C-alpha positions in Angstrom: -144.2 -214.4 120.9 -141.5 -213.7 118.6 -141.8 -210.4 116.6 -141.0 -210.6 112.9 -139.3 -207.5 111.6 -139.7 -206.6 107.8 -137.0 -204.4 106.5 -138.1 -202.5 103.6 -135.2 -201.3 101.3 -136.1 -198.5 99.1 -133.7 -198.0 96.1 -133.6 -194.7 94.4 -132.2 -194.8 90.9 -130.9 -191.5 90.0 -130.5 -190.4 86.4 -127.3 -188.4 86.2 -127.1 -185.3 84.1 -123.8 -183.9 82.9 -122.9 -180.3 83.9 -124.7 -177.5 85.6 -126.7 -176.8 82.5 -128.5 -180.2 82.9 -127.4 -181.6 79.5 -128.2 -185.2 78.8 -125.4 -187.6 78.7 -127.1 -189.3 75.8 -125.8 -188.2 72.4 -128.4 -187.3 69.9 -128.6 -189.6 66.9 -129.0 -189.0 63.2 -129.2 -191.1 60.0 -125.9 -192.4 58.7 -124.7 -192.1 55.2 -126.0 -194.6 52.7 -124.2 -197.8 53.6 -124.9 -199.1 50.0 -122.7 -196.5 48.5 -119.6 -197.4 50.5 -116.5 -198.8 48.9 -116.5 -202.6 48.7 -120.3 -203.1 48.5 -121.5 -205.8 46.2 -125.1 -206.3 44.8 -126.8 -208.8 42.7 -126.7 -205.9 40.0 -124.2 -202.9 40.4 -127.0 -200.8 38.8 -128.9 -201.2 42.1 -126.3 -199.4 44.2 -124.8 -196.8 41.7 -126.5 -193.8 43.3 -128.5 -193.1 40.2 -132.3 -193.4 39.8 -131.9 -193.3 36.1 -130.4 -196.8 35.9 -132.4 -200.1 36.6 -130.9 -203.4 38.0 -132.8 -206.7 37.3 -133.2 -209.2 40.1 -132.1 -212.7 39.6 -133.7 -216.2 39.9 -131.9 -218.4 42.2 -129.9 -221.3 40.4 -131.8 -224.0 42.4 -135.2 -222.9 41.2 -136.6 -222.4 37.8 -139.6 -222.4 35.6 -142.6 -220.0 35.3 -143.2 -220.1 39.2 -139.7 -219.1 40.1 -139.2 -215.9 42.3 -136.6 -213.5 41.9 -134.3 -212.0 44.5 -131.5 -209.5 45.0 -128.8 -209.4 47.6 -126.7 -206.5 49.0 -123.4 -207.5 50.8 -121.6 -204.9 52.9 -117.9 -205.2 53.6 -118.6 -205.3 57.3 -121.5 -205.9 59.7 -123.8 -202.8 60.3 -126.6 -201.9 62.5 -129.3 -201.5 59.9 -132.2 -199.4 60.8 -133.8 -198.1 57.6 -134.0 -199.6 54.0 -135.4 -197.7 51.1 -136.1 -199.5 47.6 -136.9 -197.5 44.4 -138.7 -199.8 42.1 -140.9 -199.5 39.0 -142.6 -202.9 39.3 -142.4 -204.6 42.6 -145.9 -205.4 44.3 -145.1 -208.2 46.9 -141.8 -208.6 48.6 -140.0 -210.0 51.6 -136.8 -208.5 53.1 -134.3 -210.6 55.0 -131.1 -209.9 57.0 -128.3 -212.5 57.1 -127.7 -214.3 60.4 -124.6 -215.8 61.7 -124.4 -218.9 59.7 -124.6 -219.5 56.0 -128.1 -219.7 54.6 -129.4 -218.2 57.9 -131.8 -215.5 56.8 -134.0 -213.6 59.4 -137.3 -211.9 58.3 -137.3 -208.3 58.7 -140.3 -207.0 56.7 -143.1 -208.3 54.3 -144.9 -205.9 51.9 -148.1 -206.9 49.9 -150.0 -205.0 47.2 -147.5 -202.2 46.9 -148.3 -199.4 44.6 -145.3 -197.0 45.6 -142.4 -196.5 43.4 -140.3 -195.7 46.6 -140.6 -198.2 49.5 -139.4 -197.2 53.0 -138.9 -199.9 55.5 -138.0 -199.3 59.2 -136.1 -202.4 60.5 -133.7 -203.4 63.2 -130.7 -205.7 62.4 -127.1 -206.2 62.9 -125.9 -207.7 59.5 -123.7 -207.6 56.5 -126.2 -208.8 54.0 -129.7 -207.9 53.0 -131.8 -210.0 50.7 -135.1 -209.0 48.9 -137.2 -211.7 47.6 -140.1 -210.5 45.1 -143.4 -212.7 45.0 -145.3 -210.5 42.7 -144.6 -207.7 40.1 -146.8 -205.5 38.0 -145.3 -207.3 35.0 -146.4 -210.8 35.9 -148.6 -212.7 33.4 -151.4 -215.1 34.1 -152.3 -218.0 31.8 -155.8 -219.6 32.2 -155.6 -223.2 32.8 -157.8 -225.8 31.0 -160.9 -227.1 32.7 -160.1 -228.8 36.0 -156.6 -227.3 36.2 -155.2 -224.2 37.9 -154.1 -221.1 36.1 -150.3 -220.5 35.5 -148.6 -217.5 36.9 -145.5 -216.5 35.1 -143.5 -214.3 37.4 -141.5 -211.5 35.8 -138.1 -210.5 37.4 -138.3 -207.6 39.9 -136.4 -204.5 38.9 -134.7 -202.0 41.4 -133.5 -198.6 40.5 -131.7 -198.1 43.9 -131.3 -199.7 47.3 -130.4 -197.5 50.1 -129.4 -198.8 53.6 -129.1 -196.6 56.6 -128.2 -196.8 60.3 -128.2 -194.6 63.2 -125.1 -192.6 64.2 -124.2 -189.8 66.6 -125.3 -186.5 65.3 -122.5 -184.3 64.1 -120.2 -187.2 63.4 -118.6 -187.7 60.0 -120.9 -190.6 59.4 -124.1 -188.6 59.8 -126.2 -187.8 56.7 -127.5 -184.3 56.1 -131.3 -185.1 56.0 -134.1 -186.0 58.5 -135.8 -189.3 59.4 -139.3 -189.9 58.2 -141.9 -189.4 60.9 -142.5 -192.5 63.0 -139.2 -194.1 62.4 -138.2 -196.1 65.7 -135.4 -194.4 67.6 -135.2 -191.5 65.2 -134.9 -188.3 67.2 -136.8 -185.2 66.0 -134.4 -183.0 64.0 -134.5 -179.9 62.0 -135.1 -180.4 58.3 -132.2 -179.6 56.1 -133.5 -177.2 53.2 -132.4 -178.5 49.9 -133.1 -176.6 46.6 -136.3 -177.9 44.9 -136.0 -178.8 41.2 -138.5 -176.8 38.9 -141.5 -178.7 38.1 -141.0 -177.9 34.4 -138.7 -175.5 32.3 -139.5 -173.9 28.9 -136.8 -173.4 26.5 -136.7 -172.0 22.9 -133.9 -172.5 20.4 -133.3 -171.7 16.7 -130.2 -172.9 14.6 -129.3 -169.2 13.7 -129.6 -165.9 15.2 -129.9 -164.0 11.8 -132.2 -164.6 8.8 -133.8 -162.8 6.0 -137.5 -162.2 5.3 -137.1 -164.8 2.4 -135.9 -167.6 4.7 -137.7 -170.2 6.8 -137.2 -169.3 10.4 -137.2 -172.6 12.4 -138.0 -172.4 16.1 -138.3 -175.2 18.7 -140.1 -175.2 21.8 -138.8 -177.7 24.4 -141.0 -178.2 27.6 -138.7 -180.2 30.1 -140.6 -181.9 32.7 -139.0 -182.1 36.3 -138.6 -184.9 38.9 -142.4 -185.6 39.1 -145.2 -186.4 36.8 -147.5 -183.5 35.9 -151.3 -184.2 35.1 -152.7 -181.3 32.9 -155.5 -180.7 30.5 -154.4 -182.3 27.3 -155.6 -179.4 25.1 -153.2 -177.0 27.0 -150.0 -178.8 25.7 -151.0 -179.6 22.2 -148.5 -178.7 19.5 -150.8 -176.1 17.9 -151.8 -174.5 21.3 -148.0 -174.0 22.1 -147.2 -172.7 18.5 -149.9 -169.9 19.0 -148.8 -168.9 22.5 -145.5 -167.2 21.6 -144.8 -163.5 22.4 -142.9 -162.0 19.4 -141.9 -158.2 19.9 -140.1 -155.8 17.7 -137.1 -153.9 19.2 -139.5 -151.1 20.3 -141.6 -153.6 22.3 -144.5 -153.7 19.7 -146.1 -157.2 19.6 -146.5 -159.1 16.5 -149.8 -161.1 16.8 -150.1 -164.7 15.8 -152.0 -165.2 12.4 -153.3 -168.5 13.4 -156.4 -168.9 15.7 -155.8 -170.3 19.1 -157.3 -173.7 19.4 -160.5 -174.2 21.5 -160.5 -176.3 24.7 -162.4 -179.5 23.9 -166.0 -179.9 25.2 -166.8 -181.8 28.4 -168.0 -185.5 27.8 -169.6 -187.9 30.3 -167.6 -190.7 31.9 -169.1 -193.9 33.5 -167.5 -194.2 37.0 -168.6 -195.5 40.3 -172.1 -196.1 39.1 -172.7 -192.6 37.9 -171.7 -190.2 35.2 -169.2 -187.4 35.7 -168.3 -184.7 33.1 -164.6 -184.8 32.3 -162.0 -183.5 29.9 -159.0 -185.3 28.5 -155.9 -185.1 30.6 -152.4 -185.6 29.8 -149.6 -187.1 32.0 -146.3 -185.4 31.5 -143.9 -188.1 32.5 -141.0 -187.0 35.1 -137.8 -186.3 33.2 -139.4 -186.2 29.8 -139.1 -183.5 27.2 -142.1 -182.4 25.0 -140.7 -180.9 21.8 -142.8 -178.8 19.4 -141.3 -177.7 15.9 -142.2 -174.6 14.2 -140.9 -175.0 10.7 -141.2 -171.4 9.8 -142.0 -168.6 12.4 -143.2 -166.4 9.8 -146.3 -168.8 9.0 -147.4 -168.0 12.4 -146.1 -164.5 13.1 -146.1 -162.5 9.9 -142.9 -160.1 10.3 -143.0 -157.7 7.5 -140.0 -155.6 8.2 -136.3 -156.3 8.8 -135.0 -155.5 12.3 -134.3 -157.1 15.8 -136.9 -159.3 17.2 -137.3 -161.3 20.5 -139.4 -164.3 20.9 -140.6 -165.8 24.3 -143.1 -168.1 25.6 -145.0 -167.1 28.7 -147.6 -169.6 29.8 -149.6 -171.0 32.8 -150.3 -174.6 33.3 -152.8 -175.9 35.6 -151.5 -179.0 37.4 -153.9 -181.5 38.8 -153.5 -183.8 41.7 -157.0 -185.4 41.5 -158.3 -187.2 38.3 -160.5 -190.1 37.1 -159.5 -192.9 35.1 -161.4 -195.5 32.9 -159.0 -198.4 33.1 -161.0 -200.2 35.8 -164.1 -199.7 33.8 -162.4 -201.3 30.8 -161.3 -204.2 33.0 -164.9 -204.7 34.4 -166.3 -204.6 30.8 -163.7 -207.3 29.7 -164.4 -209.5 32.8 -168.2 -209.1 31.9 -167.3 -210.3 28.4 -165.5 -213.3 29.7 -168.5 -214.3 31.9 -170.7 -214.1 28.7 -168.3 -216.2 26.8 -168.4 -218.9 29.6 -172.1 -218.9 29.4 -172.5 -219.1 25.7 -173.1 -222.8 24.6 -172.4 -222.3 20.9 -168.6 -222.1 21.4 -166.5 -225.2 21.4 -164.1 -225.8 24.4 -161.1 -224.8 22.3 -162.8 -221.7 20.9 -163.9 -220.6 24.5 -160.4 -221.1 25.8 -158.8 -219.1 23.0 -161.2 -216.2 23.3 -160.8 -216.1 27.0 -157.1 -216.3 26.9 -157.2 -213.4 24.5 -159.4 -211.2 26.8 -157.2 -212.0 29.8 -154.1 -210.8 28.0 -156.0 -207.6 27.1 -156.7 -207.2 31.0 -153.1 -207.8 31.9 -151.9 -205.3 29.4 -154.4 -202.6 30.9 -153.0 -203.4 34.2 -149.4 -202.7 33.0 -150.0 -199.2 31.6 -151.1 -196.1 33.1 -154.7 -195.7 32.7 -156.4 -193.0 30.6 -156.8 -190.0 32.8 -159.4 -187.4 32.8 -160.0 -184.1 34.8 -163.5 -183.4 36.3 -165.0 -180.3 34.7 -165.1 -177.4 37.3 -162.4 -178.7 39.5 -159.3 -176.4 39.8 -155.7 -177.5 39.7 -152.5 -175.5 41.0 -151.3 -172.9 38.7 -147.9 -173.3 37.4 -146.3 -170.2 35.7 -143.8 -170.8 33.1 -141.5 -168.4 31.2 -139.0 -169.4 28.7 -135.6 -167.8 27.7 -135.7 -164.8 25.5 -134.7 -165.9 21.9 -133.2 -162.9 19.9 -133.4 -162.9 16.1 -132.1 -160.5 13.6 -134.2 -160.3 10.5 -132.3 -158.7 7.6 
C-alpha cells in the first residue's frame, strides 16, 4: 500500500522594523492643509472658499432643473486630483444634503455621504475618495417654505437655496511635511493617528470697552460715555435683566484721583420675578433669557455721566466697568409650544363647519406661514430659576477724564 506524504509548509511573515531602536517603517500621518484654499481652486461661489466665516456663498440651481421643487448644489473643483479624507461645511441653513466625488468620466458622481435633519452650523464628514471635484446637493434647508395644497392635491414645497460660509477639504499627509496642517483630527476619523493637540489662543467670550469723545470737560458740560459689550466667537445665553441698558448704566465704577468712589444716583434695577412656563406637560419657573449673538456688539449710551454719577468738584476721575455675567448652557424655549398651539388651531379650523372652503384654506395658509416663521427664528429662551450658569468676569478699560 502506497503511503501518501503530506508536506505542510509553514510560512512566517516577518514584520520588519527599522534600526536597533525598533522604530516602525510606517510614517506617521497628519491632516493636510485645507485643499480648498490652494491656488487655482474654483467653486460655485468664491465666497465659499475665501477662508472667511463672515462671508456667505449661495448654492445654485442646475440649469436643467427649475421651479419650486428644484434643488440647489455647489461644486468645488481642485486643480489636480487629491486623496480626500475629510470635508467640513460651515452653513447657516442646510438641513438635508448629499455629498459626491467626481469619478473618471464626465457626469460620473460617486456618493460619499448623506446627512438628514442636520441642526449643526459646522458639518464634519469623514470620507475616502481620490478626486478633483466635490459636489454638495441640498435637499432641505431651514428657509424652505410649504404651501398647503387644495383639497385632494399635495402640498407644495418651495426649496430655498443652500448657503455655505466655507468649505474645507483635507487629506492625510506625512507628519512633519510641508503639507501637514497644525491641528489635530477629530476623534474617530478613519486612519487618523493619535496626535498631540496644538494649543491655540482662545478668543475672549466677551470684551467690555468704554469710550468718550473727549478726555476733558467742565462741570457745565454733558459728558457722554459709551459702553460697548463685544461678544466673542460663540453665542452667550444670559439673564436678560443683567444686560439691560439701565442695568449697565448703574454698574460703572467712578473714582476720584484719591480713589474715592462716586456712587450712582440712580437705583439699580431689580431682577424680574420668576414666571411659569408650560413645557413637557408641566410648569417650570423661568426667567427671561437673552442670547448675545456671536460677533455682535451691544452698545449702551450714557448721554451725560453727571446724571448718573454726581461729580461735584473739578479734578481727575477714572471710569471703569467691572461686572460678572452668568452664562448658561441649558435653557427652555417656548417655540415648540407656540407651534403646537397653532397646529391645534389648524385642527379646530378644519373641524369647524361654518367656514367656506376658501375661508378655511386662507386661514390655514396664514397659520402655516406663522409656523414656518417660528421655525426660522431662534425661539424665545428662558432660564430655569435656581439653576446656575458659568460665571464670566468682565473688566473694561479705564477711562480717564479731566473735569475742569
